[in-house]
C-alpha positions, 0 to 999 in steps of 0.5 A, spaced: 902 551 363 908 554 367 909 560 371 916 561 375 917 568 380 923 570 385 923 573 391 926 578 387 923 584 387 917 579 386 918 577 378 915 573 374 921 569 371 919 565 366 911 564 363 911 557 359 906 557 354 905 552 347 903 554 342 898 551 336 901 545 335 904 544 343 911 547 343 911 550 350 917 556 349 917 563 354 912 569 352 916 573 359 922 576 356 928 575 363 936 572 365 938 565 367 940 567 373 939 572 380 946 574 377 943 577 372 937 580 375 941 584 380 948 586 375 942 589 369 937 594 371 931 592 368 923 591 371 922 584 366 917 581 370 917 585 377 912 587 382 913 595 380 913 599 387 911 603 392 909 608 385 909 606 379 910 611 373 912 618 374 911 623 379 913 629 376 919 632 378 919 626 384 916 632 388 908 631 390 904 635 397 900 630 401 896 633 407 900 639 406 907 635 407 912 636 401 915 630 399 922 629 394 923 623 391 929 620 387 930 623 380 931 616 376 929 620 369 929 625 365 928 629 372 923 624 374 921 619 379 920 613 375 917 606 378 918 608 385 925 610 385 932 607 384 931 602 389 923 600 388 921 594 390 924 590 384 930 591 387 927 588 393 928 581 396 920 580 398 919 574 402 915 568 400 910 563 402 908 558 396 901 557 399 900 550 394 902 548 387 898 554 384 899 560 389 906 563 392 904 569 397 910 575 396 910 580 403 915 586 402 915 591 408 917 598 405 919 603 411 917 610 412 922 614 408 924 609 403 926 612 397 922 618 400 915 616 400 911 616 407 910 611 411 911 604 413 906 600 408 905 592 408 905 589 401 902 583 400 902 580 392 899 574 391 900 569 384 895 564 382 896 560 376 889 558 375 886 551 372 884 556 366 890 557 365 890 565 367 896 569 371 891 572 376 895 576 381 892 580 387 896 586 390 894 589 397 897 594 401 896 598 408 900 605 411 901 608 418 901 614 415 898 618 409 901 616 403 901 614 395 901 606 393 901 605 386 903 597 384 903 593 377 907 588 373 912 589 369 913 583 365 915 583 357 911 579 352 912 576 346 907 572 344 911 568 339 917 566 343 923 567 341 925 575 343 924 578 336 920 584 333 913 585 337 912 588 330 906 582 328 902 582 334 895 583 334 894 588 340 886 591 341 885 595 348 879 598 350 880 604 351 876 611 349 882 615 351 889 616 353 894 621 358 899 624 353 906 625 355 912 631 352 919 629 351 922 628 357 915 622 358 912 626 363 903 626 363 900 634 361 895 631 365 890 632 358 885 626 357 885 626 348 881 621 345 884 616 341 879 617 335 882 619 330 890 618 331 895 611 331 893 610 338 886 607 337 887 600 338 879 600 340 880 595 334 885 590 333 891 592 329 898 590 328 904 594 333 909 596 327 901 597 323 903 605 325 909 605 330 912 609 327 908 615 324 909 621 325 905 622 330 908 627 335 907 622 342 910 616 338 916 620 336 917 623 343 917 616 346 920 611 339 914 608 339 908 606 344 909 608 351 903 611 354 898 609 359 891 608 356 884 611 359 880 604 359 873 603 359 869 600 365 863 598 367 865 602 374 869 603 378 874 598 380 870 592 377 874 588 374 874 589 366 877 586 359 883 591 357 888 588 352 888 583 348 893 581 344 895 575 339 901 572 335 899 570 328 905 566 327 904 562 334 897 562 335 898 565 342 893 569 345 893 573 350 887 577 355 889 582 359 884 583 365 884 589 370 880 593 376 885 599 375 883 605 370 888 605 366 893 601 362 902 603 361 902 600 353 909 600 352 912 597 346 920 595 348 923 601 344 928 603 349 930 595 350 937 595 348 940 588 345 943 585 351 944 577 352 937 575 357 935 568 358 936 562 353 942 566 350 937 570 346 938 578 345 933 583 347 933 588 342 928 594 342 921 593 340 921 585 341 916 585 348 909 589 349 908 590 357 901 591 359 903 595 367 895 597 370 895 601 374 893 608 375 894 614 371 901 617 371 903 623 375 897 622 380 899 625 386 901 631 382 894 631 378 888 632 382 882 632 377 886 624 376 883 619 380 887 618 387 892 614 389 893 617 396 892 610 401 890 612 409 891 608 415 885 604 416 884 603 408 886 598 404 890 598 398 887 592 393 888 591 384 887 586 380 890 584 374 891 577 370 893 576 364 890 569 361 891 566 355 890 561 350 891 558 343 887 559 337 887 552 333 
């Protein structure tokens, strides 16, 4: 394997993985130049922050203080706002041939969030073909933190349809959304619905079912409530297989949720190697807190206090089925 990273947005640029015949291909969507990342706004491969996913109307209250964030998605604040971490330059140190440490200091008031926070993202390519991503953050005043990686994976390496990818997600429940993609605050069972991936199904098998949640999202774009052995444990969250190439990816995380997004809003613009990225040509597994947690007190908290440390681990592990 080979993984390339840029300090612009703390992004994974490419992931070269062999198929069952040993052919190396890039299994993430991206661009050929830094200028494309700057001029074509996207979350491809990015370290998302300060808060991944959506915050309702860009407002939340912490310690009796109400904060107003940018409203960049149907009236909500998405992925930390239009100038979130994905558009910031991290300090990068390559610790050794298999590890890079990315650091970003976000100022108090940046994109409306309180507190000066220092964030670290340590990416390691392990000997057993996994991308091990560890996040840390500290703050000087109460704030909220919810970081994730937003790589778009297509295991057949050609950025075509993901419909034949075989998917498993270890979750009995998910958080439904309204027509503006905002979580309703409910936690509902996947049982008996096309949201159920506890046993493997192909992505395309039920994606166009006349099911209201799929209609709202134009496909899958939902946070799954993961079955955890205990809070904060590093568990297998999802498995994705491409029968054509034989590539397999396992997703492990310490987080309570993972946003499954099937690239429904990709619009066919040109990316790396001259490829075009049409709708549903990739899958994201964004391990994170539940959406809009600051406004949903029954969800696990995303608050970070001075003296405490935010920690999160996500692992994308690759293999091949001969």
